[in-house]
C-alpha positions as CSV (number, residue, x, y, z in Angstrom):
1,M,58.4,244.8,170.6
2,I,56.4,247.3,168.7
3,V,54.0,245.9,166.1
4,N,52.7,247.9,163.3
5,R,49.0,247.9,163.3
6,N,48.7,248.2,159.6
7,A,50.8,245.1,159.1
8,V,48.6,243.1,161.4
9,V,45.4,244.3,159.7
10,L,46.9,243.5,156.3
11,A,47.9,240.0,157.4
12,L,44.4,239.3,158.7
13,A,42.8,240.6,155.5
14,L,45.0,238.3,153.4
15,L,44.2,235.4,155.6
16,V,40.5,236.0,155.4
17,T,40.6,236.4,151.6
18,G,42.7,233.2,151.3
19,L,40.2,231.3,153.3
20,A,37.3,232.7,151.3
21,S,39.0,231.7,148.0
22,A,39.8,228.2,149.4
23,Q,36.1,227.8,150.4
24,S,34.9,228.9,147.0
25,T,37.2,226.4,145.2
26,S,36.0,223.6,147.5
27,E,32.4,224.6,146.8
28,T,33.0,224.4,143.1
29,T,34.7,220.9,143.3
30,A,31.8,219.7,145.5
31,S,29.3,220.9,143.0
32,K,31.2,219.1,140.3
33,Q,31.1,215.9,142.4
34,N,27.4,216.3,143.1
35,D,26.8,216.3,139.4
36,T,28.5,213.0,139.0
37,T,26.7,211.3,142.0
38,T,23.0,210.7,142.3
39,A,20.7,213.5,143.2
40,A,19.4,211.8,146.3
41,Q,22.7,212.2,148.2
42,P,23.0,215.3,150.4
43,S,25.8,217.7,149.5
44,N,27.2,217.9,153.1
45,E,28.3,214.2,153.3
46,S,31.7,213.4,154.8
47,P,34.4,211.9,152.6
48,L,34.1,208.6,154.5
49,V,30.4,208.3,153.8
50,K,31.0,209.2,150.1
51,A,33.7,206.5,149.9
52,A,31.5,203.9,151.5
53,R,28.7,204.7,149.0
54,E,31.0,204.4,146.1
55,A,32.4,201.0,147.3
56,A,28.9,199.7,147.7
57,A,27.9,200.8,144.2
58,K,31.0,199.1,142.8
59,R,30.2,195.9,144.7
60,D,26.6,195.8,143.5
61,A,27.5,196.5,139.9
62,G,30.1,193.8,139.7
63,S,28.4,191.0,141.6
64,K,26.6,188.1,140.0
65,S,23.0,187.2,140.9
66,R,22.8,185.0,143.9
67,R,21.5,181.5,143.4
68,A,19.7,179.2,145.9
69,I,21.1,175.7,146.3
70,T,18.4,173.1,146.0
71,D,18.3,169.3,146.6
72,K,18.7,168.7,142.9
73,D,22.0,170.6,142.9
74,V,23.2,168.6,145.9
75,K,22.3,165.3,144.3
76,S,23.9,166.1,140.9
77,S,27.2,167.3,142.5
78,T,30.3,165.1,142.3
79,G,31.6,166.0,145.8
80,K,31.4,163.7,148.7
81,L,28.8,164.3,151.3
82,I,30.0,163.6,154.8
83,E,27.5,163.3,157.6
84,T,28.8,163.8,161.0
85,T,27.0,162.7,164.1
86,S,27.6,164.6,167.3
87,K,28.4,162.8,170.5
88,P,25.6,162.9,173.0
89,L,26.2,165.5,175.6
90,T,27.0,164.4,179.1
91,P,24.0,165.1,181.3
92,I,24.3,168.1,183.5
93,R,24.6,167.2,187.1
94,T,21.8,168.4,189.2
95,A,22.1,169.6,192.7
96,E,20.7,166.3,194.1
97,D,23.4,164.4,192.2
98,V,26.1,166.6,193.6
99,E,24.7,166.3,197.1
100,A,24.4,162.5,196.9
101,R,28.0,162.3,195.7
102,M,29.2,164.6,198.6
103,R,27.2,162.5,201.1
104,A,28.8,159.3,199.8
105,E,32.3,160.9,200.0
106,R,31.6,162.0,203.6
107,A,30.4,158.5,204.5
108,T,33.6,156.9,203.2
109,E,35.7,159.5,205.0
110,D,33.8,158.9,208.2
111,A,34.3,155.1,207.7
112,K,38.0,155.7,207.3
113,K,38.1,157.8,210.4
114,Q,35.9,155.3,212.3
115,G,37.8,152.2,211.1
116,P,40.3,152.1,214.0
117,V,37.5,152.8,216.5
118,I,35.3,150.0,215.1
119,A,38.3,147.7,215.1
120,A,39.0,148.5,218.7
121,K,35.4,147.9,219.6
122,A,35.5,144.6,217.8
123,I,38.6,143.5,219.7
124,E,37.0,144.6,223.0
125,T,33.8,142.7,222.2
126,A,35.8,139.6,221.3
127,E,37.9,139.9,224.5
128,K,34.7,140.2,226.6
129,R,33.2,137.2,224.9
130,V,36.3,135.1,225.5
131,A,36.4,136.1,229.1
132,G,32.7,135.3,229.6
133,L,33.2,131.9,227.9
134,E,36.2,131.1,230.1
135,A,34.3,132.0,233.2
136,E,31.4,129.8,232.0
137,L,33.8,126.9,231.3
138,R,35.2,127.2,234.9
139,R,31.7,127.2,236.3
140,I,30.7,124.1,234.3
141,E,33.8,122.4,235.5
142,E,33.0,123.1,239.1
143,T,29.5,121.9,238.6
144,Y,30.9,118.7,237.1
145,Y,33.0,118.0,240.2
146,D,30.2,119.0,242.6
147,E,27.6,116.7,241.0
148,D,27.2,113.3,242.6
149,D,25.1,111.7,239.9
150,P,27.4,110.1,237.2
151,D,24.6,109.9,234.6
152,F,23.8,113.6,234.9
153,R,27.6,114.4,234.6
154,E,28.1,112.4,231.5
155,D,24.8,113.2,229.7
156,V,24.3,116.9,230.5
157,I,27.4,118.5,232.0
158,E,30.0,116.9,229.7
159,K,27.9,117.9,226.6
160,R,27.6,121.5,227.9
161,F,31.4,121.5,228.7
162,E,32.2,120.4,225.1
163,E,29.9,123.0,223.5
164,T,31.3,125.8,225.7
165,K,34.8,124.7,224.9
166,T,34.0,124.8,221.1
167,K,32.5,128.2,221.5
168,L,35.6,129.4,223.4
169,E,37.9,128.2,220.6
170,K,35.9,130.0,218.0
171,A,35.8,133.2,220.1
172,R,39.6,133.0,220.5
173,E,40.1,132.6,216.7
174,E,37.8,135.7,216.1
175,L,39.9,137.6,218.7
176,E,43.1,136.7,217.0
177,A,41.7,137.6,213.6
178,A,40.5,141.0,214.8
179,R,44.0,141.7,216.3
180,A,45.7,140.6,213.1
181,K,43.4,142.8,211.1
182,T,44.2,145.8,213.2
183,E,48.0,145.1,213.1
184,S,48.0,144.6,209.3
185,K,46.5,148.1,208.8
186,G,49.5,149.6,210.7
187,P,49.6,152.3,213.3
188,T,46.9,154.9,212.9
189,T,47.3,158.6,213.7
190,P,44.3,160.5,215.0
């Protein structure tokens, strides 16, 4: 494609003159607008800044003077005054509070874990006590038959026998209670 050089030069010349004339017309409109606005505004402001200045001027011109509300105004008003009280804020938990709560929770968890162990130890202790009292009761009975003095038998050995027998009954009741307590909790899983 062959382009005529003269045609290109002519098109460029027309374009440049068109731009120059457009610029001169915008300068004349800008000068007219500058005449209508205050002299303090610079001529190279963007249209957005100009629009903002105009809106602010309209607001200031149409606004009423501001008035401060005093106690006298409040007292003379007919509206209801509602006073609200705020609820007291819950205290913020400190690190010590959180640590104490965690220690208490751990202690209850440990107690739950140790419950079966403690119950087993209580049963074992009760069984040992019952076995010891039964052995002591047999020994006292043998002493009774081995003793030749009837006064010593009646005064000392029989009293000791009755005391040991009462202790043995109480120990058997405690053993049964400990076993019943363990059985009522049901089987435990480790």
